[in-house]
C-alpha positions in Angstrom: 68.0 95.8 99.4 70.3 98.8 100.5 73.8 98.6 98.1 76.8 99.6 100.9 78.6 102.5 98.5 82.6 103.9 99.5 84.0 107.2 98.6 86.6 107.0 96.1 89.4 109.0 98.1 88.3 105.9 100.4 89.2 103.5 97.8 92.3 105.3 97.6 93.7 104.9 101.2 92.7 101.6 101.1 94.9 100.1 97.7 98.0 101.8 99.0 97.8 100.9 103.4 100.0 98.2 103.8 99.8 94.8 106.0 101.9 93.8 108.5 104.7 91.7 106.3 105.2 95.8 104.8 103.6 94.9 101.4 100.2 96.5 99.9 96.9 94.6 100.9 94.8 92.4 98.5 91.8 93.9 97.0 89.0 92.9 94.3 88.0 95.4 92.2 85.6 95.8 88.7 86.3 98.3 86.6 84.8 99.6 83.4 87.6 99.9 79.9 88.1 103.0 77.7 90.4 104.3 75.4 91.0 108.0 75.3 91.9 108.2 71.4 89.0 105.8 70.0 86.5 107.0 72.4 85.7 102.5 72.5 85.9 100.6 75.6 82.8 100.0 78.4 83.8 96.4 78.7 83.5 95.4 82.5 87.0 93.7 83.9 86.6 92.5 87.7 89.6 91.3 89.4 89.2 89.5 92.7 92.0 89.2 93.7 95.1 92.0 93.6 96.9 94.9 94.5 98.3 97.8 93.7 101.8 97.8 92.4 104.5 99.9 94.5 108.1 100.2 95.6 108.4 97.4 98.3 111.2 96.1 100.6 112.6 93.3 99.3 112.5 90.4 101.2 115.5 88.4 100.8 117.6 91.4 101.4 119.7 89.9 104.0 120.3 86.5 102.7 123.1 84.7 101.5 122.0 84.1 97.8 121.0 88.2 97.5 124.8 88.7 98.8 126.1 86.2 96.3 124.3 87.6 93.5 125.4 91.1 91.5 122.6 93.5 91.2 121.7 94.6 87.9 122.7 98.2 86.6 119.4 99.6 84.9 120.6 101.1 81.2 117.0 102.2 80.2 115.3 105.2 81.7 111.6 104.7 82.1 109.2 107.4 81.7 107.5 109.3 85.0 104.3 108.0 84.4 102.4 110.8 86.8 99.7 108.7 87.9 98.1 111.4 90.0 98.0 113.7 87.1 96.7 111.4 84.7 94.6 109.8 87.4 95.5 106.5 86.5 97.2 103.5 88.6 98.9 100.5 88.3 97.7 97.2 89.9 98.8 93.4 89.8 96.6 90.7 89.4 97.4 88.0 91.6 97.4 84.5 90.2 98.4 85.6 87.2 101.1 88.6 88.1 99.8 90.7 84.6 100.6 93.8 85.9 97.6 96.8 84.3 96.8 100.5 84.0 93.4 101.5 85.5 91.6 104.9 84.8 90.8 105.9 89.3 87.4 107.9 87.9 86.6 104.0 85.9 86.0 102.0 89.0 82.9 100.6 89.7 82.8 98.2 92.7 86.2 98.0 95.6 85.8 95.0 97.7 82.5 94.4 97.0 81.3 97.5 97.6 80.1 100.4 95.2 81.8 103.1 94.1 80.8 107.2 93.9 82.2 109.9 93.9 
């Protein structure tokens, strides 16, 4: 029985694809955990519906409500996560809405296909 495989570079391309509505496309993914500093981990995390966190347009930008609400001023400066240098990505778990940071080298499967490098 042959197992379907997919290259990591193809996984990253598919994660970045947008749907017809201009939003990120959901996917299933399983990832190993690892804590770099304590050298511990290895638990397998699997999510059936997740999507890549990216800057998306506000779907209600032209609504009357958005014209009434004054946007909040950002007072805190956020640190640049530098995902490409650190080989990490942020994904949003769809049912809960939680955001998880994953290491791309620890992706085991993507949409039911085994990830190879």
